[in-house]
C-alpha positions in Angstrom: 81.7 103.6 90.0 80.3 103.1 86.6 80.2 107.2 85.2 77.7 108.2 82.5 80.3 107.6 79.8 80.3 103.7 80.6 83.5 103.6 82.4 83.7 102.2 85.7 86.4 103.9 88.5 87.7 101.7 91.5 88.8 103.3 95.4 89.9 102.7 98.7 87.0 104.4 100.2 87.2 105.6 103.7 90.5 104.9 105.0 89.6 102.8 108.1 88.0 100.5 105.8 90.9 100.6 103.3 93.4 98.8 106.6 91.1 95.8 106.6 90.8 95.1 102.8 94.0 95.3 102.0 95.0 92.9 105.0 91.9 90.4 103.9 89.8 91.2 101.1 86.3 90.4 102.3 82.8 90.2 100.1 81.9 93.3 102.1 85.0 95.7 101.0 83.9 95.1 97.2 80.4 97.9 96.5 79.5 99.9 93.7 78.3 103.0 95.2 77.0 104.8 91.6 73.1 104.1 92.6 73.9 106.4 95.9 75.7 109.3 93.9 73.0 109.7 91.2 70.5 109.8 94.5 72.9 112.5 95.7 73.2 114.0 92.3 69.3 114.2 91.5 68.8 115.8 95.3 72.0 118.7 94.5 69.6 119.2 91.2 66.4 119.3 92.4 67.6 122.0 95.2 69.3 123.8 92.9 66.5 124.1 90.6 63.9 125.2 93.3 66.2 127.3 95.3 67.5 129.0 91.3 70.6 128.5 92.5 73.3 127.9 89.7 76.7 129.1 91.0 79.3 126.7 92.2 79.8 125.3 95.6 83.4 124.9 96.8 82.7 122.3 99.6 82.3 118.9 101.2 79.2 117.2 102.0 80.0 117.6 105.4 80.8 121.3 105.0 77.7 121.8 103.6 75.7 119.8 106.5 77.9 121.4 109.3 77.1 125.5 108.1 73.2 124.3 107.6 73.2 122.9 111.1 75.4 126.5 112.2 72.3 128.7 110.0 69.6 126.4 111.5 70.4 127.0 115.2 71.8 131.1 115.2 68.7 132.7 116.6 67.4 135.7 114.5 
């Protein structure tokens, strides 16, 4: 990932894929998620602006999705 200050970070990613990558280093194992993270950040910024929400969220994306699904499936 390339950060806004120009530094680059690398990580193993998903534990299932990381196990495969440790054994052999296939080309598909290394990819740059910077574009994905920038796009997700842009979506979050736009949503927060439209909702007028500036509070901190202490949830993972998976937790947010499940919470929204629960709210949408609740009658009333």
